[in-house]
The first five atom37 places (N, CA, C, CB, O) and aatype in JSON, in Angstrom:
{
  "aatype": [12, 19, 6, 0, 16, 15, 1, 10, 9, 6, 5, 1, 3, 1, 7, 1, 7, 10, 1, 15, 18, 1, 10, 0, 10, 1, 16, 9, 0, 7, 4, 0, 6, 10, 10, 1, 7, 3, 7, 0, 1, 0, 0, 15, 10, 10, 0, 0, 0, 10, 6, 6, 2, 13, 13, 0, 1, 15, 0, 15, 16, 19, 0, 12, 10, 1, 0, 3, 0, 10, 10, 12, 15, 1, 3, 15, 16, 1, 0, 1, 0, 9, 18, 5, 1, 9, 0, 15, 8, 0, 19, 14, 3, 16, 3, 13, 6, 0, 17, 14, 14, 10, 7, 19, 12, 0, 16, 1, 1, 10, 6, 1, 10, 7, 11, 7, 0, 1, 19, 19, 7, 7, 16, 16, 1],
  "atom_mask": [
    [1, 1, 1, 1, 1],
    [1, 1, 1, 1, 1],
    [1, 1, 1, 1, 1],
    [1, 1, 1, 1, 1],
    [1, 1, 1, 1, 1],
    [1, 1, 1, 1, 1],
    [1, 1, 1, 1, 1],
    [1, 1, 1, 1, 1],
    [1, 1, 1, 1, 1],
    [1, 1, 1, 1, 1],
    [1, 1, 1, 1, 1],
    [1, 1, 1, 1, 1],
    [1, 1, 1, 1, 1],
    [1, 1, 1, 1, 1],
    [1, 1, 1, 0, 1],
    [1, 1, 1, 1, 1],
    [1, 1, 1, 0, 1],
    [1, 1, 1, 1, 1],
    [1, 1, 1, 1, 1],
    [1, 1, 1, 1, 1],
    [1, 1, 1, 1, 1],
    [1, 1, 1, 1, 1],
    [1, 1, 1, 1, 1],
    [1, 1, 1, 1, 1],
    [1, 1, 1, 1, 1],
    [1, 1, 1, 1, 1],
    [1, 1, 1, 1, 1],
    [1, 1, 1, 1, 1],
    [1, 1, 1, 1, 1],
    [1, 1, 1, 0, 1],
    [1, 1, 1, 1, 1],
    [1, 1, 1, 1, 1],
    [1, 1, 1, 1, 1],
    [1, 1, 1, 1, 1],
    [1, 1, 1, 1, 1],
    [1, 1, 1, 1, 1],
    [1, 1, 1, 0, 1],
    [1, 1, 1, 1, 1],
    [1, 1, 1, 0, 1],
    [1, 1, 1, 1, 1],
    [1, 1, 1, 1, 1],
    [1, 1, 1, 1, 1],
    [1, 1, 1, 1, 1],
    [1, 1, 1, 1, 1],
    [1, 1, 1, 1, 1],
    [1, 1, 1, 1, 1],
    [1, 1, 1, 1, 1],
    [1, 1, 1, 1, 1],
    [1, 1, 1, 1, 1],
    [1, 1, 1, 1, 1],
    [1, 1, 1, 1, 1],
    [1, 1, 1, 1, 1],
    [1, 1, 1, 1, 1],
    [1, 1, 1, 1, 1],
    [1, 1, 1, 1, 1],
    [1, 1, 1, 1, 1],
    [1, 1, 1, 1, 1],
    [1, 1, 1, 1, 1],
    [1, 1, 1, 1, 1],
    [1, 1, 1, 1, 1],
    [1, 1, 1, 1, 1],
    [1, 1, 1, 1, 1],
    [1, 1, 1, 1, 1],
    [1, 1, 1, 1, 1],
    [1, 1, 1, 1, 1],
    [1, 1, 1, 1, 1],
    [1, 1, 1, 1, 1],
    [1, 1, 1, 1, 1],
    [1, 1, 1, 1, 1],
    [1, 1, 1, 1, 1],
    [1, 1, 1, 1, 1],
    [1, 1, 1, 1, 1],
    [1, 1, 1, 1, 1],
    [1, 1, 1, 1, 1],
    [1, 1, 1, 1, 1],
    [1, 1, 1, 1, 1],
    [1, 1, 1, 1, 1],
    [1, 1, 1, 1, 1],
    [1, 1, 1, 1, 1],
    [1, 1, 1, 1, 1],
    [1, 1, 1, 1, 1],
    [1, 1, 1, 1, 1],
    [1, 1, 1, 1, 1],
    [1, 1, 1, 1, 1],
    [1, 1, 1, 1, 1],
    [1, 1, 1, 1, 1],
    [1, 1, 1, 1, 1],
    [1, 1, 1, 1, 1],
    [1, 1, 1, 1, 1],
    [1, 1, 1, 1, 1],
    [1, 1, 1, 1, 1],
    [1, 1, 1, 1, 1],
    [1, 1, 1, 1, 1],
    [1, 1, 1, 1, 1],
    [1, 1, 1, 1, 1],
    [1, 1, 1, 1, 1],
    [1, 1, 1, 1, 1],
    [1, 1, 1, 1, 1],
    [1, 1, 1, 1, 1],
    [1, 1, 1, 1, 1],
    [1, 1, 1, 1, 1],
    [1, 1, 1, 1, 1],
    [1, 1, 1, 0, 1],
    [1, 1, 1, 1, 1],
    [1, 1, 1, 1, 1],
    [1, 1, 1, 1, 1],
    [1, 1, 1, 1, 1],
    [1, 1, 1, 1, 1],
    [1, 1, 1, 1, 1],
    [1, 1, 1, 1, 1],
    [1, 1, 1, 1, 1],
    [1, 1, 1, 1, 1],
    [1, 1, 1, 1, 1],
    [1, 1, 1, 0, 1],
    [1, 1, 1, 1, 1],
    [1, 1, 1, 0, 1],
    [1, 1, 1, 1, 1],
    [1, 1, 1, 1, 1],
    [1, 1, 1, 1, 1],
    [1, 1, 1, 1, 1],
    [1, 1, 1, 0, 1],
    [1, 1, 1, 0, 1],
    [1, 1, 1, 1, 1],
    [1, 1, 1, 1, 1],
    [1, 1, 1, 1, 1]
  ],
  "atom_positions": [
    [[110.23, 199.67, 159.73], [109.4, 199.06, 160.73], [110.24, 198.4, 161.83], [108.46, 198.05, 160.1], [109.93, 198.52, 163.02]],
    [[111.3, 197.7, 161.42], [112.15, 197.04, 162.41], [112.83, 198.08, 163.3], [113.21, 196.14, 161.7], [112.88, 197.92, 164.52]],
    [[113.34, 199.14, 162.69], [114.0, 200.19, 163.46], [113.01, 200.87, 164.41], [114.63, 201.25, 162.52], [113.35, 201.16, 165.56]],
    [[111.79, 201.11, 163.94], [110.77, 201.74, 164.78], [110.44, 200.85, 165.97], [109.5, 202.03, 163.95], [110.21, 201.34, 167.08]],
    [[110.4, 199.54, 165.75], [110.11, 198.61, 166.85], [111.24, 198.64, 167.87], [109.92, 197.17, 166.31], [110.99, 198.65, 169.08]],
    [[112.47, 198.66, 167.39], [113.61, 198.76, 168.32], [113.57, 200.04, 169.13], [114.93, 198.68, 167.55], [113.8, 200.02, 170.34]],
    [[113.26, 201.15, 168.47], [113.17, 202.43, 169.18], [112.06, 202.39, 170.25], [112.9, 203.58, 168.18], [112.24, 202.92, 171.35]],
    [[110.95, 201.77, 169.92], [109.85, 201.66, 170.89], [110.3, 200.88, 172.12], [108.63, 200.97, 170.25], [110.03, 201.29, 173.25]],
    [[110.98, 199.77, 171.91], [111.46, 198.95, 173.03], [112.46, 199.77, 173.87], [112.14, 197.64, 172.51], [112.39, 199.75, 175.1]],
    [[113.37, 200.48, 173.21], [114.34, 201.28, 173.93], [113.66, 202.39, 174.74], [115.36, 201.89, 172.95], [114.07, 202.68, 175.86]],
    [[112.62, 203.01, 174.18], [111.88, 204.05, 174.9], [111.21, 203.46, 176.14], [110.83, 204.71, 173.98], [111.23, 204.06, 177.21]],
    [[110.61, 202.3, 175.97], [109.92, 201.67, 177.1], [110.9, 201.27, 178.21], [109.15, 200.44, 176.63], [110.58, 201.34, 179.39]],
    [[112.1, 200.85, 177.8], [113.11, 200.44, 178.77], [113.66, 201.64, 179.55], [114.25, 199.69, 178.06], [114.02, 201.51, 180.72]],
    [[113.72, 202.79, 178.92], [114.2, 204.02, 179.56], [115.57, 203.86, 180.21], [113.19, 204.48, 180.61], [115.82, 204.35, 181.31]],
    [[116.47, 203.15, 179.51], [117.84, 203.03, 179.99], [118.05, 202.09, 181.16], [0.0, 0.0, 0.0], [119.15, 202.02, 181.7]],
    [[117.02, 201.37, 181.55], [117.13, 200.48, 182.72], [117.83, 199.17, 182.4], [115.76, 200.2, 183.28], [118.34, 198.51, 183.3]],
    [[117.86, 198.77, 181.14], [118.5, 197.52, 180.76], [117.76, 196.29, 181.27], [0.0, 0.0, 0.0], [118.38, 195.29, 181.63]],
    [[116.44, 196.38, 181.3], [115.66, 195.24, 181.79], [115.85, 194.02, 180.88], [114.16, 195.62, 181.87], [115.89, 194.13, 179.66]],
    [[115.95, 192.88, 181.52], [116.24, 191.63, 180.81], [115.25, 191.37, 179.67], [116.21, 190.46, 181.78], [115.68, 191.02, 178.56]],
    [[113.98, 191.52, 179.91], [112.99, 191.22, 178.87], [113.18, 192.14, 177.66], [111.56, 191.36, 179.43], [113.02, 191.71, 176.52]],
    [[113.51, 193.4, 177.91], [113.73, 194.33, 176.8], [115.04, 194.0, 176.06], [113.75, 195.78, 177.31], [115.1, 194.08, 174.83]],
    [[116.07, 193.64, 176.81], [117.34, 193.24, 176.15], [117.12, 192.05, 175.23], [118.42, 192.89, 177.22], [117.61, 192.04, 174.09]],
    [[116.4, 191.06, 175.72], [116.13, 189.87, 174.91], [115.26, 190.21, 173.7], [115.46, 188.78, 175.75], [115.47, 189.68, 172.61]],
    [[114.29, 191.07, 173.89], [113.45, 191.5, 172.78], [114.29, 192.21, 171.72], [112.31, 192.42, 173.27], [114.1, 191.99, 170.52]],
    [[115.22, 193.07, 172.15], [116.08, 193.78, 171.19], [116.98, 192.82, 170.43], [116.93, 194.84, 171.91], [117.22, 193.01, 169.24]],
    [[117.49, 191.78, 171.1], [118.29, 190.76, 170.4], [117.45, 190.04, 169.35], [118.87, 189.74, 171.4], [117.91, 189.79, 168.24]],
    [[116.22, 189.73, 169.71], [115.32, 189.06, 168.77], [115.04, 189.95, 167.57], [114.01, 188.66, 169.45], [115.07, 189.5, 166.42]],
    [[114.77, 191.21, 167.83], [114.5, 192.16, 166.74], [115.72, 192.3, 165.84], [114.09, 193.53, 167.31], [115.6, 192.33, 164.62]],
    [[116.91, 192.39, 166.45], [118.14, 192.5, 165.66], [118.34, 191.25, 164.79], [119.36, 192.69, 166.6], [118.76, 191.36, 163.64]],
    [[118.04, 190.09, 165.34], [118.12, 188.85, 164.56], [117.16, 188.85, 163.39], [0.0, 0.0, 0.0], [117.51, 188.43, 162.29]],
    [[115.96, 189.33, 163.63], [114.97, 189.41, 162.55], [115.43, 190.39, 161.48], [113.6, 189.84, 163.1], [115.22, 190.14, 160.29]],
    [[116.04, 191.49, 161.89], [116.54, 192.47, 160.92], [117.6, 191.83, 160.02], [117.12, 193.7, 161.65], [117.63, 192.07, 158.82]],
    [[118.48, 191.03, 160.62], [119.52, 190.35, 159.82], [118.9, 189.32, 158.88], [120.55, 189.67, 160.74], [119.37, 189.15, 157.75]],
    [[117.85, 188.65, 159.33], [117.14, 187.72, 158.44], [116.59, 188.47, 157.23], [115.98, 187.01, 159.21], [116.7, 188.0, 156.1]],
    [[115.99, 189.63, 157.48], [115.45, 190.42, 156.38], [116.54, 190.9, 155.43], [114.67, 191.6, 156.93], [116.3, 191.05, 154.23]],
    [[117.73, 191.15, 155.96], [118.87, 191.57, 155.12], [119.49, 190.4, 154.37], [119.94, 192.26, 155.98], [120.3, 190.59, 153.46]],
    [[119.11, 189.18, 154.77], [119.65, 188.0, 154.1], [120.91, 187.45, 154.72], [0.0, 0.0, 0.0], [121.57, 186.59, 154.12]],
    [[121.28, 187.91, 155.91], [122.48, 187.42, 156.59], [122.07, 186.36, 157.61], [123.25, 188.59, 157.29], [121.92, 186.64, 158.8]],
    [[121.9, 185.14, 157.12], [121.44, 184.05, 157.97], [122.38, 183.72, 159.11], [0.0, 0.0, 0.0], [121.93, 183.42, 160.21]],
    [[123.69, 183.77, 158.86], [124.65, 183.43, 159.91], [124.59, 184.43, 161.05], [126.07, 183.37, 159.33], [124.58, 184.04, 162.22]],
    [[124.55, 185.72, 160.73], [124.47, 186.75, 161.77], [123.12, 186.66, 162.5], [124.66, 188.18, 161.15], [123.06, 186.78, 163.72]],
    [[122.05, 186.45, 161.74], [120.73, 186.31, 162.35], [120.7, 185.14, 163.33], [119.65, 186.12, 161.26], [120.19, 185.27, 164.44]],
    [[121.26, 184.01, 162.92], [121.27, 182.82, 163.79], [122.03, 183.09, 165.08], [121.9, 181.63, 163.05], [121.62, 182.64, 166.15]],
    [[123.13, 183.83, 164.98], [123.92, 184.16, 166.16], [123.13, 185.06, 167.12], [125.23, 184.85, 165.74], [123.11, 184.81, 168.33]],
    [[122.5, 186.09, 166.59], [121.71, 187.0, 167.43], [120.51, 186.28, 168.05], [121.24, 188.2, 166.61], [120.18, 186.51, 169.22]],
    [[119.87, 185.43, 167.29], [118.7, 184.71, 167.8], [119.11, 183.67, 168.84], [117.95, 184.04, 166.65], [118.36, 183.41, 169.78]],
    [[120.3, 183.08, 168.68], [120.8, 182.16, 169.7], [121.02, 182.92, 171.01], [122.13, 181.47, 169.23], [120.71, 182.42, 172.09]],
    [[121.57, 184.14, 170.91], [121.78, 184.97, 172.11], [120.44, 185.32, 172.75], [122.55, 186.25, 171.75], [120.33, 185.38, 173.98]],
    [[119.43, 185.55, 171.93], [118.1, 185.88, 172.45], [117.48, 184.7, 173.18], [117.18, 186.32, 171.32], [116.64, 184.88, 174.06]],
    [[117.89, 183.49, 172.84], [117.34, 182.29, 173.47], [118.09, 181.86, 174.72], [117.34, 181.15, 172.48], [117.71, 180.9, 175.39]],
    [[119.17, 182.58, 175.06], [119.97, 182.19, 176.22], [119.18, 182.32, 177.53], [121.22, 183.04, 176.29], [119.45, 181.61, 178.5]],
    [[118.22, 183.23, 177.54], [117.37, 183.42, 178.71], [115.92, 183.46, 178.24], [117.74, 184.74, 179.48], [115.64, 183.58, 177.05]],
    [[115.02, 183.35, 179.19], [113.61, 183.38, 178.84], [112.88, 184.32, 179.78], [112.99, 181.97, 178.9], [113.37, 184.65, 180.86]],
    [[111.72, 184.75, 179.36], [110.84, 185.5, 180.24], [109.41, 185.1, 179.93], [111.04, 187.03, 180.08], [109.1, 184.67, 178.82]],
    [[108.57, 185.23, 180.91], [107.2, 184.75, 180.8], [106.48, 185.42, 179.64], [106.44, 184.98, 182.09], [106.61, 186.62, 179.42]],
    [[105.71, 184.63, 178.92], [104.84, 185.06, 177.82], [105.59, 185.3, 176.51], [104.11, 186.31, 178.2], [104.97, 185.72, 175.53]],
    [[106.88, 185.06, 176.47], [107.58, 185.15, 175.19], [107.6, 183.76, 174.59], [109.04, 185.72, 175.36], [107.83, 182.77, 175.28]],
    [[107.35, 183.69, 173.31], [107.35, 182.41, 172.63], [108.78, 182.03, 172.23], [106.43, 182.45, 171.4], [109.28, 182.45, 171.18]],
    [[109.41, 181.23, 173.08], [110.76, 180.76, 172.77], [110.76, 179.88, 171.53], [111.36, 179.99, 173.96], [111.72, 179.87, 170.77]],
    [[109.68, 179.14, 171.31], [109.58, 178.3, 170.11], [109.57, 179.14, 168.85], [108.33, 177.43, 170.17], [110.12, 178.73, 167.82]],
    [[108.95, 180.31, 168.91], [108.94, 181.2, 167.74], [110.35, 181.69, 167.45], [107.99, 182.4, 167.98], [110.77, 181.71, 166.29]],
    [[111.08, 182.09, 168.49], [112.45, 182.55, 168.3], [113.33, 181.39, 167.8], [113.02, 183.14, 169.64], [114.19, 181.59, 166.95]],
    [[113.09, 180.2, 168.33], [113.84, 179.02, 167.86], [113.54, 178.74, 166.39], [113.5, 177.79, 168.73], [114.44, 178.38, 165.63]],
    [[112.29, 178.89, 165.98], [111.93, 178.69, 164.58], [112.65, 179.7, 163.69], [110.4, 178.81, 164.38], [113.17, 179.35, 162.63]],
    [[112.69, 180.95, 164.13], [113.42, 181.97, 163.38], [114.91, 181.61, 163.28], [113.25, 183.35, 164.03], [115.53, 181.78, 162.24]],
    [[115.47, 181.11, 164.39], [116.88, 180.72, 164.38], [117.11, 179.56, 163.41], [117.34, 180.32, 165.81], [118.08, 179.57, 162.65]],
    [[116.24, 178.58, 163.43], [116.38, 177.45, 162.51], [116.29, 177.92, 161.06], [115.31, 176.38, 162.79], [117.05, 177.46, 160.21]],
    [[115.36, 178.82, 160.78], [115.25, 179.37, 159.43], [116.51, 180.12, 159.03], [114.03, 180.29, 159.33], [116.95, 180.05, 157.88]],
    [[117.1, 180.86, 159.99], [118.34, 181.58, 159.72], [119.48, 180.61, 159.44], [118.71, 182.5, 160.9], [120.28, 180.84, 158.53]],
    [[119.55, 179.54, 160.21], [120.58, 178.52, 159.96], [120.4, 177.9, 158.58], [120.52, 177.42, 161.04], [121.37, 177.67, 157.86]],
    [[119.16, 177.64, 158.23], [118.88, 177.08, 156.91], [119.3, 178.05, 155.82], [117.39, 176.73, 156.78], [119.85, 177.65, 154.79]],
    [[119.02, 179.33, 156.03], [119.41, 180.36, 155.07], [120.93, 180.39, 154.89], [118.9, 181.73, 155.53], [121.43, 180.65, 153.8]],
    [[121.65, 180.12, 155.97], [123.11, 180.13, 155.9], [123.68, 178.75, 155.52], [123.7, 180.57, 157.25], [124.88, 178.5, 155.64]],
    [[122.8, 177.88, 155.06], [123.17, 176.54, 154.56], [123.63, 175.57, 155.64], [124.25, 176.68, 153.53], [124.35, 174.61, 155.35]],
    [[123.21, 175.81, 156.87], [123.54, 174.89, 157.97], [122.3, 174.03, 158.26], [124.0, 175.68, 159.26], [121.64, 174.2, 159.28]],
    [[122.03, 173.12, 157.35], [120.81, 172.32, 157.47], [120.88, 171.32, 158.63], [120.55, 171.58, 156.17], [119.84, 170.91, 159.14]],
    [[122.06, 170.93, 159.04], [122.18, 169.98, 160.14], [121.67, 170.58, 161.44], [123.64, 169.52, 160.31], [120.85, 169.98, 162.14]],
    [[122.15, 171.77, 161.77], [121.69, 172.42, 163.01], [120.24, 172.88, 162.88], [122.59, 173.62, 163.36], [119.48, 172.82, 163.84]],
    [[119.86, 173.35, 161.69], [118.45, 173.75, 161.48], [117.54, 172.56, 161.71], [118.25, 174.31, 160.04], [116.52, 172.68, 162.39]],
    [[117.89, 171.41, 161.15], [117.08, 170.2, 161.3], [116.93, 169.83, 162.79], [117.71, 169.02, 160.52], [115.84, 169.47, 163.23]],
    [[118.01, 169.93, 163.54], [117.96, 169.58, 164.97], [116.98, 170.5, 165.72], [119.37, 169.68, 165.6], [116.24, 170.05, 166.59]],
    [[116.99, 171.78, 165.38], [116.07, 172.71, 166.04], [114.63, 172.44, 165.61], [116.45, 174.18, 165.73], [113.72, 172.45, 166.44]],
    [[114.42, 172.21, 164.32], [113.08, 171.88, 163.85], [112.55, 170.64, 164.57], [113.08, 171.65, 162.32], [111.37, 170.59, 164.92]],
    [[113.42, 169.65, 164.79], [112.98, 168.44, 165.49], [112.58, 168.74, 166.93], [114.09, 167.38, 165.47], [111.6, 168.19, 167.43]],
    [[113.34, 169.62, 167.6], [113.0, 170.0, 168.98], [111.67, 170.74, 169.02], [114.11, 170.89, 169.59], [110.86, 170.53, 169.93]],
    [[111.43, 171.6, 168.03], [110.16, 172.34, 167.99], [109.01, 171.38, 167.71], [110.21, 173.45, 166.92], [107.96, 171.45, 168.36]],
    [[109.2, 170.49, 166.75], [108.14, 169.55, 166.37], [107.76, 168.63, 167.53], [108.58, 168.7, 165.16], [106.61, 168.2, 167.65]],
    [[108.72, 168.32, 168.39], [108.46, 167.43, 169.52], [108.17, 168.21, 170.81], [109.65, 166.5, 169.75], [108.08, 167.62, 171.89]],
    [[108.01, 169.52, 170.7], [107.72, 170.4, 171.84], [108.79, 170.3, 172.92], [106.36, 170.06, 172.43], [108.48, 170.33, 174.11]],
    [[110.05, 170.17, 172.51], [111.16, 170.06, 173.45], [111.82, 171.4, 173.75], [112.19, 169.1, 172.9], [112.79, 171.45, 174.52]],
    [[111.31, 172.48, 173.17], [111.85, 173.81, 173.48], [111.1, 174.33, 174.7], [111.69, 174.79, 172.25], [109.87, 174.42, 174.68]],
    [[111.83, 174.67, 175.78], [111.14, 175.21, 176.96], [110.4, 176.5, 176.59], [112.16, 175.48, 178.12], [111.02, 177.46, 176.13]],
    [[109.11, 176.52, 176.79], [108.3, 177.64, 176.33], [107.13, 177.86, 177.27], [107.81, 177.4, 174.89], [106.61, 176.92, 177.86]],
    [[106.72, 179.11, 177.4], [105.54, 179.43, 178.21], [104.36, 179.85, 177.34], [105.87, 180.54, 179.2], [103.28, 180.14, 177.86]],
    [[104.55, 179.88, 176.03], [103.47, 180.27, 175.12], [102.86, 179.0, 174.54], [104.0, 181.22, 173.99], [103.23, 178.56, 173.45]],
    [[101.92, 178.43, 175.28], [101.34, 177.15, 174.89], [100.51, 177.23, 173.62], [100.5, 176.62, 176.01], [100.34, 176.22, 172.93]],
    [[99.99, 178.39, 173.3], [99.2, 178.55, 172.09], [100.06, 178.51, 170.83], [98.42, 179.85, 172.14], [99.56, 178.2, 169.75]],
    [[101.34, 178.81, 170.96], [102.22, 178.82, 169.79], [102.69, 177.41, 169.42], [103.43, 179.7, 170.06], [103.03, 177.16, 168.26]],
    [[102.7, 176.5, 170.38], [103.22, 175.16, 170.11], [102.56, 174.44, 168.94], [103.07, 174.33, 171.32], [103.27, 173.98, 168.04]],
    [[101.25, 174.32, 168.9], [100.65, 173.53, 167.81], [101.0, 174.03, 166.4], [99.16, 173.51, 167.96], [101.44, 173.22, 165.58]],
    [[100.81, 175.32, 166.09], [101.14, 175.74, 164.72], [102.64, 175.67, 164.42], [100.64, 177.14, 164.48], [103.03, 175.35, 163.3]],
    [[103.47, 175.98, 165.41], [104.91, 175.91, 165.18], [105.36, 174.46, 165.0], [105.68, 176.56, 166.33], [106.25, 174.17, 164.2]],
    [[104.75, 173.55, 165.75], [105.06, 172.13, 165.57], [104.73, 171.65, 164.17], [0.0, 0.0, 0.0], [105.5, 170.9, 163.57]],
    [[103.6, 172.09, 163.64], [103.21, 171.74, 162.27], [104.2, 172.34, 161.27], [101.77, 172.23, 161.97], [104.64, 171.67, 160.34]],
    [[104.55, 173.61, 161.47], [105.5, 174.26, 160.56], [106.85, 173.56, 160.57], [105.67, 175.74, 160.94], [107.44, 173.32, 159.52]],
    [[107.33, 173.22, 161.77], [108.62, 172.54, 161.88], [108.57, 171.17, 161.22], [109.03, 172.41, 163.35], [109.52, 170.76, 160.55]],
    [[107.48, 170.45, 161.42], [107.33, 169.13, 160.8], [107.37, 169.24, 159.28], [106.02, 168.46, 161.25], [108.0, 168.43, 158.6]],
    [[106.7, 170.24, 158.74], [106.69, 170.44, 157.29], [108.09, 170.78, 156.76], [105.71, 171.55, 156.91], [108.49, 170.3, 155.7]],
    [[108.8, 171.6, 157.51], [110.17, 171.92, 157.08], [111.04, 170.67, 157.11], [110.78, 173.04, 157.98], [111.85, 170.45, 156.21]],
    [[110.88, 169.85, 158.13], [111.65, 168.59, 158.21], [111.32, 167.68, 157.04], [111.37, 167.87, 159.53], [112.2, 167.05, 156.46]],
    [[110.03, 167.59, 156.7], [109.64, 166.76, 155.56], [110.28, 167.26, 154.28], [108.11, 166.74, 155.41], [110.77, 166.46, 153.47]],
    [[110.28, 168.57, 154.09], [110.9, 169.14, 152.88], [112.4, 168.92, 152.87], [110.59, 170.62, 152.77], [112.98, 168.63, 151.82]],
    [[113.03, 169.06, 154.02], [114.47, 168.82, 154.09], [114.79, 167.37, 153.79], [115.01, 169.21, 155.47], [115.81, 167.07, 153.16]],
    [[113.93, 166.46, 154.24], [114.13, 165.05, 153.99], [114.01, 164.69, 152.52], [0.0, 0.0, 0.0], [114.54, 163.66, 152.09]],
    [[113.32, 165.51, 151.76], [113.14, 165.26, 150.33], [114.15, 166.02, 149.48], [111.73, 165.65, 149.9], [114.03, 166.11, 148.26]],
    [[115.18, 166.57, 150.16], [116.2, 167.29, 149.43], [115.72, 168.61, 148.88], [0.0, 0.0, 0.0], [116.14, 169.05, 147.81]],
    [[114.84, 169.25, 149.62], [114.31, 170.54, 149.17], [115.42, 171.56, 149.09], [113.2, 171.04, 150.12], [116.43, 171.46, 149.78]],
    [[115.23, 172.54, 148.24], [116.22, 173.59, 148.11], [115.81, 174.78, 148.96], [116.4, 174.01, 146.63], [114.63, 174.98, 149.25]],
    [[116.8, 175.56, 149.36], [116.55, 176.72, 150.2], [116.28, 177.93, 149.3], [117.75, 177.0, 151.16], [117.05, 178.22, 148.39]],
    [[115.18, 178.62, 149.57], [114.83, 179.83, 148.84], [114.43, 180.89, 149.85], [113.69, 179.58, 147.81], [113.37, 180.8, 150.46]],
    [[115.27, 181.9, 150.04], [114.95, 182.99, 150.96], [114.7, 182.56, 152.39], [0.0, 0.0, 0.0], [113.87, 183.15, 153.07]],
    [[115.41, 181.54, 152.85], [115.27, 181.11, 154.23], [114.19, 180.06, 154.45], [0.0, 0.0, 0.0], [114.06, 179.55, 155.56]],
    [[113.42, 179.73, 153.44], [112.42, 178.68, 153.57], [112.72, 177.58, 152.58], [110.99, 179.23, 153.35], [113.43, 177.79, 151.6]],
    [[112.2, 176.42, 152.86], [112.42, 175.29, 151.95], [111.28, 175.17, 150.96], [112.57, 173.99, 152.74], [110.12, 175.43, 151.28]],
    [[111.64, 174.78, 149.76], [110.62, 174.57, 148.72], [110.92, 173.32, 147.95], [110.55, 175.77, 147.77], [110.18, 172.97, 147.02]]
  ]
}
C-alpha cells in the first residue's frame, strides 16, 4: 500500500518535481520507515518533510508522526517537546480540523510519558 501510494504521487507529479509532491513523498517514506520499525530513519525523513509547508497539508499530523518515530527510537526528550508543541497548537498548520484531535492525542502521550510509560511499537502504554 505504501509503495502504491508513492507510485501514485510520482505519476501525478509526472517528473516535474513539484514541491507539494516532494514533501508528500518524504512523508510517505517516513511512514514506511515507521512501519518497518526504524524510528530514527522515520524521524529524519519526517523532519525533512516538515521543512516546508503547503496549503491543506496537516503539518501537525506529520509532526505527530515524527514525535512517535522519535519515541520509537527512544528519544523521549525530543518527542516530548514536539508533543507539547502539538498540544499547545504551536505547530504552524493550515488544517484547522486536525488540531483538536491531535492536541488531545499529544496531551495523552505527554501524560503517559510523565507516568514513566513504556514504549510499545511507537506508542506509549
